[in-house]
N, C-alpha and C positions, 0 to 999 in steps of 0.2 A: 470316768472320773480321773481327773488329774490328781494323783495321790499327794496329799499334803505331807510335808516333812514331819518327822517326829517333833521337831522344835515347834512347828506351826500348831500341831495338835495340842501339845502341852500348853502353848500360849493361849489357844482358844479355851481350853479347859480352865486355866487359871483366870481367864477374863470373865467367866460366868458370874453373873450377879442376879439375885432374885429381884423380880419386879414386885412391888408391894401388892400382896393378894387382895387388898381391899379395893384396888383399882381395877380388878378383873371382873368380867361378867361371868357368873357361874352358869355352867351348862346344865340345864335341868335333867338331861338324859344321862350325863356322865358324871355329875357331881362336882365338887370343888376341884379347882386346878391350881397348881403352882407353876409359875413360869420363870425360867432362868434364861437370861439373854447374855450373849458374849460377842466377841469380835468376829468379824467376817461371816455374819449370818448364822453363827452357832446358837442354837436354842435348845432347851430342854423343857418339855411339858410333863408334869406329873399329875395325873388324875387320882384323887383320893377316894377311898371307900368311906362308909359311915363311921368307922373307927379312926379315920385319919391315916390309914396305911395306903401305900401306893397300890393301885389296881391296874394302871396303864402308864407306861413311861414312853415318851417319844423324844429321841435325840435327833436333831437336824444339824447336819454339817456338810460342807462341800457338795451341796445339792443332793445329798443322800439322807435317808431316814433309817433309823434303827428303832423298832418298836418292840416293847415287851408287854405282855399281859400274862397273868397267872394261867389263864385258860389256853391261850394260843402259843405262849412262849415267845421266841424271837422271830421277827419278820423284818425284812428290809424293803426299802422302796427308793425311788429316785423322783425328784421333782420334775414335773413336766413344765415346759414353757418357761416364761420369765415372770409369771405372776407371783407376787409375794403376799403373804397374809400375815406379816409380822404381828405377833400378838394374837392372831386369830386361830392359831393352830392349823395344822395341815390336814385337810379333809381328803377323803378318798379320790375325789375328782381332780385333785392336784398331783396325785401320786401315781406312779407306774410301778406295779409289782415286780420284784426281782426274783420270783420263785425259780428254782432250778439252778440258780447261779451259785458258784462257789464264793461265798461271802466272807471267807476267813479274814481277808485283808481288811474288809469293812469292819468286821467285828474287832479285829486287833486295833485298828485306828480308833474306833469308838471306845474301847477299853482304855487306851492310852489317854485319850481326851478326858474321859470322866475321872480317871485316877488323878489327873493334874488339878482337878477342881478343889477349891478349898471351901466351897459352899454347897449345901444340899446333900452332903455325903450320905446321911441316913436315908434320904428319899431316893437316892440313886442306887442303893444297895441291891435291890432285886435285879435291876438291869446288869449291874456289875457281876453279880453272882451267875446270872444266866450266860453272860459273855465268857466267864471263866469256865463254865461247864461245856462249852462247845468242843467237840472232839477235834484234836489237832491244834488247839490253841496252845502254843508253846511259849507264850509271852509275846511281848512286843519289842 
């Protein structure tokens, strides 16, 4: 990853805007989804449970993904190839697992980006809380 600057991360976070949920196709296996799109390929997908609370959040930026679920916690991945599925969410076959890597820099970047967003704050809260709970996160 070519690390984006703090100013780039903040600009991407500030650029996030929600795509009208009525235009999105619901995933029958995962439930309703909310989609936030920003500059430079920055996207956030939030899958909701039956009560409307986030059950899975996926942040995509700089060809990386940071995923959170209540069951699995935080996971990171990187996009393979040049295929883009803008609006289609990023399925496993497009991702390469980053298990075993020290992802603190990725987590710090994700935290900075999400904190700069002025939209979706309540939906992003579980991911932000998980990022803040990572050992060694000393801020960004």
